[in-house]
N, C-alpha and C positions, 0 to 999 in steps of 0.2 A: 593567081596561085603561083607559088614559087618566088613571089616578089617579097623583098624585105619589108617587114611591118614597121610603120613609123613608131618612134618612141612614144610612150604614154605621156599624156599631159602631166606636167609637174615632175617628170623624172629628172630633168636637168636641175630643177630647184632643189630636189632632195639630195642629188649628188653634191650640189654646191654647199648645202648645209652640212653634209658629212665631211666634206673637205674643210670647211670652216672650223668644225669641231676639232679635227685633227690638228689644224694649224694653231688654234688657240691653246689646245692641250700641250703641243710641242713647245710653244712659247713659255707657258707657265712652268713646264718641266725644266726648260733650259735656265730660267731665272733662279730655280732652286739649286742649281748645281755649282754655285760658287760662294754664297754667303757663309757656309760652314767654314770656309777657309779665310775669307777676308775679314770676318768679324774677329777671329783670333789674331790675325795679323795687325788689325787696327787697335788691338788692346794688349799687345805683347808686353808693354811696360807695366801693365797692371796685374798680370797673371801671378806674379810672385806673391803679392799681397792678397789678391783675391782668392787664390786657390792653394797657396803654399807651395807652388811649383819651384823647384830649384832652378837657379839662373842657368846652370849648365845644361839643363834639359830643354831650354827654349829653342835652340837649333833643331833638336830632335822633334819637338812639337811642330815646328814649321815644315819639317820634311815628312812627317807621318802621313798626312793625306795623300801625298804624291807616292809614297811607298805603297800605300794601300791601293792606289790606282794601278800600279804595275802588277801587283799580286792578283787583283780581283777582276782584271779585264775579261778573262774567259767566262766569268759568271754570267755576264749578260747574254751571250748566245746560248749558253747552257740552259739558263732559265727560260729563255724565249722558246727553245725547242720543246719545253715541257708545258709551259703555261700559255704561250702566245706572247707576242711582243707587248701588247697593252698591259696584260696582267703582270708581266715581268717588270716593266717600268713602274707600275703602281706598287708592286711589292718592294722594289728598291726604295721608293720614296717613303713608304711607311716605315721601313727600317731606318732611313735617314732621320725621320722625325723622332723615332725612339732614341737614336744615338745622340741627337742634339739635346734632348732632355736629360738623358742619363749622364752625359759627360760633365755637366755643370751642376746637376742637382744631387748626384751621388758622390760622396767624398772618395777621392782616389781614382776616379774613373775618367779623368780628363784626357789622359793619353790613350787608353784603349777605346774610349768613346770617340775620340777624334779619328782613330784608325778605322773604326766601324763606319763613321760618317763618310770617310774617303772611299771605302769599299762600296758603299751604297751609291755614292755619286758616280763612280766608274761603271757600276752595273747598268745604271740608266743611260749614262753618256754614250757607251759604245753602240747602243741600239738606235740612237737618234739618226745617224746617217743611213741606217738600214730602212727606217721608216720613210725617210726622204726619198731614197732610191726606189722603194716599192711603190711610192705614189708618183713616180716620175717627176719629182719636185724640181723646180727650176732653181736658179741661183738665189732667187728671193726667198725660197724656203730655207735653204742653208743659211742665208744671211740673217733671216729672222731668228733662227736658233742661235747662231753665234752672237748676235746682238743681245739675245736673252742671257747668255753667259756673262757678257760684259755688264749688262744692266744689273744682274744679280750680284756681281762682284762690287759694283759701285754702291748699290743699296746696302750691302753688308758692311762695307767700310764706312759709308757716310752716315748711316743711321744708328750704329752701335752706341755712339756717345750720347745722342739725344734720347735713345731708348733707355740707357742707363740712368739718365736724369729723370725720365718719366717714371721709372720703377724705383724712385727714391734712392738712387745710388747703387742699386743691386746689379752688379756685373753679371751674376749668374742668370737672372731673369732676362737681362738684355740679350744674352746669348741664346737662352732657351726658347724665346718667343719665335725664333725662326722655324720652329717645328710646325707652326700653324700654316704658313704657305706651302710647306712640304706636304701636309695632309690635303690641302686644296689641290695641289698638283696631282696627287695620287687619285683623288676622286675624278678630276677632269680627264685624265688619260684613260681611266677605267671606263668612263662614260663614252669617250671617243671610240674606244674599242667596241663597245656595244652598238653604237650607231653605225660603225663601218660595215659590219656584216651581221647577218642573222646566225643563230647557232647551226642552222642546216647548211651554211656556206653560201647562201644566196643573198642577193641584195634586196632592197625593199620592194623592188618590182617583181621579185620572184625568179628572175633570171640570174645569171652569174653576176656576182658583185662587181661593181665598177666604181670608179671614183676613188674615194679615200680607202686605203687598205692599211689596216693596223693590226688586227688581232691575230691574223694567221700568216704574217709575212715571213716567218722564219722556219716553218715546219716542213713545207713541201720541198724546198730545194735540197734538203739533205739527201733525199733518196735519189737525186739525179747525179750525184758524184760518180765519176768513173775513174778507174786507175790511169786512164789515158791523159788526164789533165795534169798540169805541172803543179807540184806542191807549192804552197804560198812561200815557204822559206827559200825556194829556188827561183823566185821571180824577182829580178833586180828592181823593177819598178816598185814592188811592195816594200823593199828595204829602203829605197830612196824616200818614199812617202813617210815611212816610219821614222827615218832620220830627221826629215824636215819637221814632223810633228813633235818629236822628242826634243829637238834643239830649241824650237820656239817655246815649248812648254817649260824647259829648263830655265830659259831666260825669264819667262813670265813669273814663275814661282820664286826665283831668286829676287826679282824686283819687288813683288808684292810682299815677300817675307821681310825684306830689309830696307825698303825705301823709306818707311816712316822713321826708322831708327837713324838712317843716314841723314834725313832732313833735320831731325832734332840735333844731330851733331853739327849741322851747318848753321844752327841758330834759330830754327823754327820751334814754336811751341808744340806740345804734344797734340793739342787740338788742331792746330794748323797743319801739322804733318799728317794727321788722319784725314783731314779735308783734302789735302793734295793727293793722298792715296786714292780717295774716292774720285777725284778729278782725273787721275790716271785712267780709271775705268770709264768714266763718263765721256771723256774726250775721244775715246776709241770706239764708242758705240756706232757712229756713222760708218767708220771704216770697217768694222766687223760685219755690218749689213751689206756694204757695197763691194767688198773684196770678193766674195763668192760670185756675185753677179758679173763683175768685170773679168773674173777668171774663166767664165764661159766663153770668152773670146780668145781664140788660140794665139793670136798675135800679141794680145795683152798679157796672156798667161806666161808666155816665154820670157817676157821682160820682168813681169811682176815677181815671179817665183825667186829668181836670184837677186833682184833689185831690193826687195824688202829686207833681206839680210843685211845688206850694206847700209840701208837707212837706219836700221836698228842699231848698228854699230856706231854710226854718227850720233844718234840721239843719246845713247848711253854716255858717250864722251861729253856731250853737251850738258847733260844733267850733272856730271861730275865736276865740270869746270865752271858752270854758271854761278853767278852770285845769287844770294837769297832773293833779290828783287826780280830775277828772271826765272826762278824755279817754276812758277806757274806756267810760263810759256814752254819751258823745256820738258817738264813733266807731261804736259799736254801733248807735245810732239811725240814723246816716247810712247804715250798711251795710244796715239793714232797708229804708228807703225807696228807696235807690238800687237794691237788688236787686229790689224789687217793680216798679220802673220798667222794669228790663230784662225781667223776666218778662212784664210787660204788653206791652212792645214786641214780644216774640216771639209772644205770644198774638194780638196784633192782626193779624199777618200771616196767621194761620190763620183767625181770626174774620171778618176783613173781606175774605176772598177767596172766590170762588164755587166753586172746585174745585181739584184738585191742580196743574194747569198754572198757573192764576192764582196759587196760593200760591207756586209756584216763581219765577214772574216778579216777583211783589211782593216776595218775599224777596230776590231779586237786586237789585232797585231800592232797597228800603229799607236793606238792609245795605251795598250798594255805595256809593250816594250818602250814606247816613247815616254810614258810617265815614269817607268822604272828608271830611265835615264834622267828624267827631269828631277827626280828626287835628290840627285846630286847637286842641284842648283842651290837650294837654301843651305844645305850642309856645306857645300864648297865655298859659297860666298861668306858664310859665317866663319869658317875655318881660316880663309884668307884674311878676313878682317882681324881676327884674333892674332894670327901669325905676323901680319905686317903692322898692326897697330893703327891702321888707317883704312881709307876707302879707295885709294888710288889703284892698288893691285887688284882688288875684286872687280872694279869697273873695267879695267883694261883687259882682264881675263874674259869677262863677259862680252866685251867688244870683239875679242878674237873669236869667241864662240859664235857670235853673230855672222862673222865671215864664213865660218863653216856652214851656218844655216843657208847662206847664199849659195854655196856649192851644192848642198843637198837639194835646194830648190831647182837648181839648173838640171840636176839629174832626174828629179821627180817628174818633170813635165816632158821627158823624152822616153822613148821605148814603148813597148806594147802595154795595153791595159791589163789590169790584174783580173784573172778569172780562176775560180776554183771549181766551177760547175760546168759539166760538159754541155748542158743546155744553153749556157751563156757564150760558148766559144764562137757561135755564128755572129755575135754582135761585136766582136772585138774591133772590127773595122769601122764601126759607126762613130759619128761624132759624139762628144761628151753630152750627157743629159743636162748637166747644170748649164744654165745660160741659154738654153734653146728658146 
């Protein structure tokens, strides 16, 4: 009497299955959060003929998803408070599927449909770190998600041309077919939410839910806020993480929007340029998986955060100056360091937050403001190309930005953890969750 009861037979197996569902769902969700962008980037030269889009609107089209990211970041936490995290992500993916269909099948809606797709992507994206934090996910969790982003980007860029051929030359259907995996992701994340908890808030064993936590991860923490905590906007670590995320995103979207056009100007065919854009994403997949894991080691993190910025600068200059024969190598190296930067940016949200609520708030801030900053990447690179009549100036400016990324990384890994909830303040001195 009074002794703890042993766990029921099979409880660990059930918890493992719930966790597996959440991991699979997160992976599929992550894969869906880039093809809407890279499919357009990979077919930029065909949009005028295919949809009658004015050539002067191409830079705007490249920037629209990122502008939508900046505007819609608060939608994720807002929806999660009302629907639960799983339902919020599912709703975002359903909206994404609708946007992918509407923008290419309804005349005149390419621009607004692309904006809606970007808003849907951001609504789901900001909730990914919160789910990871709520499940006490290791660096492998974050790495799996960031690798999913990269895989989705590669699939979008690499398959759009073969899909166009499979659909008899129809660019519209080659772009619209990406609504199918979005619907699959919505179904899986919804199912993962159902298996994580019962409606009464208990786990499958009848006690408090343990293991995978998905459906209710954002509602409880709101009530614990107290006026004694420091607002997010006054926490320097939050601003440093936001700057790091924004600068790496600006570089990513500038590169993915214009790399294919740059490569064609260097003598590559349109098909080869699209293939190299896909290679840019594929080459970075291992780095996007491993960067969050390595970031869990404090000694590595202090070197990695500033060091990646300098490596990105060097890789950009390499792509600019390399001959056509070496572009496969240089684009691959750029993909590796760029993807590692994105993986680290996502990991910092988890590592530098004190708990799930803080992770959600920091994710919304870093991705919202960060992507608003990132929207200047495609526009700025396009403007500098038009103004200078070449690619030297855009690439050197992007390299200088990468140096700023190194400075932001240096600051992001120093200082106190970010906390917006009084209940999380007691954990500020604990080591990072990622990489444990």
